[in-house]
C-alpha positions in Angstrom: 50.4 68.7 180.6 49.3 71.0 177.8 51.0 74.0 179.4 54.2 72.1 180.0 54.3 70.9 176.4 53.8 74.4 175.1 56.4 75.8 177.4 59.2 73.3 176.6 58.6 73.0 172.8 60.2 76.3 171.7 63.5 75.2 173.3 63.9 72.2 171.0 63.2 74.0 167.8 66.1 74.5 165.3 66.7 78.3 165.8 66.7 78.0 169.6 69.1 75.0 169.5 71.5 76.8 167.2 71.4 80.1 169.1 71.9 78.1 172.4 75.1 76.6 170.9 76.4 79.9 169.6 75.7 81.7 172.9 77.3 79.0 175.0 80.3 79.1 172.7 80.7 82.8 173.0 80.4 82.7 176.8 83.2 80.1 177.0 85.2 82.0 174.4 85.2 85.2 176.3 84.9 84.1 179.9 86.8 80.8 180.2 90.0 79.1 179.1 88.1 76.3 177.4 88.8 77.7 173.9 88.6 74.5 172.0 85.2 73.7 173.4 84.0 77.2 172.7 85.2 77.0 169.1 83.6 73.6 168.7 80.3 74.9 170.0 80.4 78.0 167.7 81.3 75.9 164.7 78.5 73.3 165.4 75.9 76.0 165.9 76.9 77.8 162.7 77.0 74.6 160.7 73.6 73.5 162.0 72.0 76.9 161.4 73.3 76.8 157.8 72.0 73.3 157.2 68.6 74.0 158.8 68.2 77.2 156.6 68.7 75.8 153.1 65.9 74.3 151.0 68.3 71.6 149.7 68.1 70.0 153.2 64.8 71.2 154.7 62.6 70.4 151.7 63.4 66.6 151.3 62.9 66.1 155.0 59.6 68.0 155.2 58.4 66.2 152.1 58.4 62.9 154.0 55.6 64.4 156.1 53.7 66.4 153.4 53.6 63.6 150.9 52.5 60.9 153.3 48.9 61.3 152.3 47.8 62.5 148.8 45.6 65.5 148.4 41.8 64.9 148.2 41.1 66.5 144.9 37.8 64.7 144.5 36.1 63.3 147.7 34.0 60.9 145.6 37.2 59.4 144.1 39.9 59.7 146.8 43.5 58.7 146.0 43.8 57.5 149.6 42.1 54.1 150.0 40.8 52.9 153.4 38.6 50.2 152.0 35.4 52.0 152.8 34.8 53.9 149.5 31.2 54.4 148.7 30.0 55.3 152.1 28.3 58.8 152.3 30.4 61.5 153.9 28.4 63.8 156.2 31.2 65.7 158.0 34.3 67.7 157.1 36.4 68.3 160.2 38.8 71.2 160.0 41.6 71.6 162.6 42.5 75.2 163.6 46.0 76.4 163.1 46.0 79.6 165.1 44.4 83.1 165.1 45.4 86.7 165.8 42.1 88.5 166.3 42.1 92.2 165.6 38.8 94.0 165.1 40.6 96.6 162.9 41.4 93.9 160.3 39.2 91.9 157.9 38.4 88.4 159.0 40.8 87.0 156.4 43.6 88.5 158.5 42.3 87.0 161.8 43.5 83.5 160.8 47.1 82.4 160.7 48.9 81.3 157.6 48.0 77.7 158.5 44.3 78.2 159.4 43.4 80.2 156.3 44.1 77.4 153.7 42.6 74.8 156.0 39.3 76.7 156.1 39.4 77.3 152.3 40.0 73.6 151.6 37.1 72.7 154.0 34.8 75.1 152.1 36.0 73.7 148.7 35.2 70.1 149.8 31.8 71.3 151.3 30.8 72.6 147.9 31.6 69.2 146.4 29.5 67.4 149.0 26.1 69.1 149.2 24.8 66.9 152.1 27.8 67.4 154.3 28.5 69.8 157.2 31.6 71.7 158.2 33.0 71.2 161.7 35.5 73.9 162.7 37.6 73.0 165.7 39.9 75.1 168.0 39.7 76.9 171.3 41.5 80.0 172.5 44.4 80.6 174.9 45.4 84.2 174.2 42.6 85.7 172.1 39.0 86.6 173.1 37.6 84.7 170.1 38.1 80.9 169.8 39.7 79.7 166.6 36.6 77.8 165.7 34.5 81.0 165.9 37.0 83.0 163.8 37.0 80.2 161.2 33.2 80.1 161.2 33.0 83.9 160.7 35.2 83.6 157.6 33.2 80.6 156.3 29.9 82.5 156.6 31.3 85.6 154.9 32.5 83.4 152.1 28.9 82.2 151.5 28.6 79.0 153.6 25.1 78.7 155.1 25.2 79.0 158.9 23.2 75.7 159.3 26.0 73.8 157.6 28.6 75.0 160.1 29.3 73.4 163.5 31.9 74.9 165.9 33.9 73.1 168.5 35.5 75.9 170.5 36.9 74.1 173.6 39.9 72.1 172.5 43.5 73.5 172.5 45.6 70.9 170.6 45.3 68.0 168.2 45.1 65.4 170.9 42.1 67.0 172.5 40.5 67.6 169.1 40.8 63.9 168.4 39.0 63.1 171.6 36.3 65.6 171.0 35.6 64.6 167.5 33.6 61.5 168.5 30.9 63.7 169.9 30.2 65.1 166.5 31.0 62.3 164.0 30.4 59.2 166.0 31.3 56.2 163.8 30.6 58.1 160.6 33.4 58.2 157.9 34.5 61.9 157.7 37.0 64.1 156.0 39.9 65.5 158.1 41.4 68.7 156.9 44.7 70.1 158.2 48.1 71.1 156.9 50.0 68.5 155.0 52.9 68.3 157.4 50.5 68.0 160.3 48.4 65.3 158.7 50.4 62.2 159.7 50.3 63.0 163.4 46.6 64.0 163.2 45.6 60.8 161.4 47.4 58.7 164.0 45.7 60.5 166.9 42.2 60.4 165.4 42.5 56.7 164.4 43.6 55.9 168.0 40.2 57.2 169.1 38.5 54.6 166.9 37.5 57.2 164.4 37.4 56.9 160.6 39.0 59.9 159.0 39.7 60.4 155.3 42.8 62.7 155.0 42.5 65.9 153.0 45.9 67.6 153.4 46.4 71.2 152.4 48.8 74.1 153.0 51.7 72.3 151.3 55.1 73.9 151.4 57.2 71.6 149.3 56.5 71.5 145.6 58.3 69.7 142.7 61.3 71.6 141.5 64.4 71.1 139.3 67.0 68.7 140.6 69.5 71.5 141.1 68.9 75.1 141.9 71.6 77.3 143.3 69.2 79.2 145.5 68.3 76.0 147.3 71.7 76.3 148.9 71.3 79.9 150.0 70.1 80.3 153.6 66.5 81.5 153.8 63.8 82.1 156.4 61.3 79.9 154.6 63.7 76.9 154.7 64.3 77.5 158.4 60.6 77.6 158.9 60.2 74.3 157.1 62.8 72.7 159.3 61.0 74.1 162.4 57.7 72.5 161.2 59.5 69.2 160.6 61.0 69.2 164.1 57.8 70.3 165.7 55.7 67.6 164.1 58.3 64.8 164.7 58.6 65.8 168.3 54.8 66.0 168.7 54.4 62.5 167.1 57.1 61.1 169.4 55.5 62.6 172.5 52.1 61.1 171.5 53.6 57.7 170.6 55.4 57.5 174.0 52.0 58.0 175.7 50.3 55.4 173.6 48.1 57.9 171.8 48.8 57.0 168.2 47.6 54.3 165.9 49.3 52.9 162.8 48.0 53.3 159.3 45.8 50.3 158.6 46.6 50.2 154.9 
């Protein structure tokens, strides 16, 4: 199931869809008499690619995910209320976001652009909670070192005591990480750290397992900006990447929901 999901997902992402429409249109334009259909496909692919590539469209949509849960600036006074404030927090569970292990590079370059801020946020919260421990989660599919071990190596080099680090190096996706978390946190209330856009799906999956996560989103892409900026209407790779994240997370949530693996926010 995991392999099937990873194989099919790239084909539903915005760039692949747009290129598919453009290529199909070009084939019909050059090798068939269906000229109107060909032009319609090319026009649709071009229009979608433009729309997906401007911040004026991608940012508001991505913000619906990133702003679902407020950042956890102070774990002792969280902005998100689950009705259980005051209970001690013993665990900070950090979800891996990908690695690219290369022994020629420093450990800070081993983590993806998603994993690095997640580990940094986990360490920040660990400093604020002296009695807590850091659980770093993530396995490996294409690198010799699991994500959890790469994140642990960075945490140790940044001064975190080894006894405060727990690694979970077997899981390959958020669904399996949610199932594995119970072995470590039990029924304890714990902090869940992941990218802001990934947090709604993660919270739904973890709550379905009967767990009690407190969200600590990080790695935000959308920040407040003036109501109108001309450059927000100029196509950019960063806007296209934001649309890709949105589609990926929405599709992942839908897939989990259809299989009965999500739980609604109890607030």
